[in-house]
N, C-alpha and C positions, 0 to 999 in steps of 0.2 A: 255195801257196809263204809256208814259217812265216819267220816272222822270227828276229831272234836273240836271246828272252827267251822259244821259246817251248818246255818241257821237249824232251828228247831225248826222253821216255816216250813223248808224242804225237807227234811225225815220226815215229819208229820202226812203234809201231799204222798209223799216215797208211799208210802205205809200205805198211805185212803187209795195208792189208785193199787192195793192190792201186791205189789215189792216189799221180800223180809231185809229187812235196815237190821244190820249189829251196830249201835251208835258209842264209838271211843269211846264220846261223852260218858253217858250212861253208863259205859263196860268196864269201861275199865281210861277212868280221869288223868291228866296232869303220863302216860308215857311216851316212850322215847319215840321220832320216828322209825326207827327201824324198828321197834315192836308193834307197829300198828299193821309194816312192808310184812309183820315176818304171819302177825296178823288177819292178815284181809289172804297172803296167797296158803296159810290152814286152812282157812277159809271155803274155798278159791273162789272170791268174792275180787267183784271192780270197786275198787278204793277210788270216793267220791270226795276228795275237801277242794280247802281254797288256797294251801300253801307252795309254794313252785322247789321248795324244804323239796319233794319226793323230786323233780325231773332236776336235782344232782344227786339227788341217791342213789339213784335208776338208774340213770348218763351215761354218770361219771363211773362214779360208784361199785355201779353193776350188784347193787341190790333185785333181788329178787320178786316180777309184778307179775296178777294176773290180769291187769289193766286201771291202770288210773282215765277212771277222769275231774279233773277243774276248772275248778268254776273261777272265772274268773271275774265277773261280772258284781261293779258296783253301785251299788242303787244309787250311790247318792249323785253319781255324775253320770246315772246311765238314763234315768229316770225312770224307773223301774222300786215299783213296789218291791217287797221279798216277800211274797203270798205268788207276783207275775214269773219272779225267778224263780221258787219250788214250782212255778206250771213248766217255765221252759223247762225244770232237768227234768221230772215228770217224764215231756214232751219228749225228750233227745230219750232216756233210758227205754223208754215203751218203742218209741221208731226206728231206734238203733240194736238195742236191747246188747246181744251176746257177739255182734262185734266189735263195740266196746272192746272184747277181752283180747288180748296180744295188740293192744291201743296206749300212750300216752294219749290223751284225747285231752283239746283245751278249751270248755264254752264262751264262746264272750257275749255280750249281745250283737256282735257284725254277724255269729258264724263259727263253726267248728272246723280246730283243726286239728289231724289223728298226724299223730309221728312209730311204725313199730316201736314197740318192744327189743329193746337187744334180747 
């Protein structure tokens, strides 16, 4: 499931690679983060986001989640194009698959960090 702040090239790449992607931007634009989390839990979906507020919601406020993939690659500072970032995200999802569930995963241009969900 793609949060509303996920760039369209990422959504397009995931779909072209055969992943089913529910897009908040397309289906529920403007909803609050707690609603996004509730929808991801109801759909039993990994949430792909660029919004660091989800860390607070999950670890401090104890909202439920199935899995979070926080994309922290800023193309201007990393030198990566939108298509390169989309490829990287798709590769991580394809390689890691179900192991992303139950984890708060942070993807940067330097690698991946994971923290178990509470």
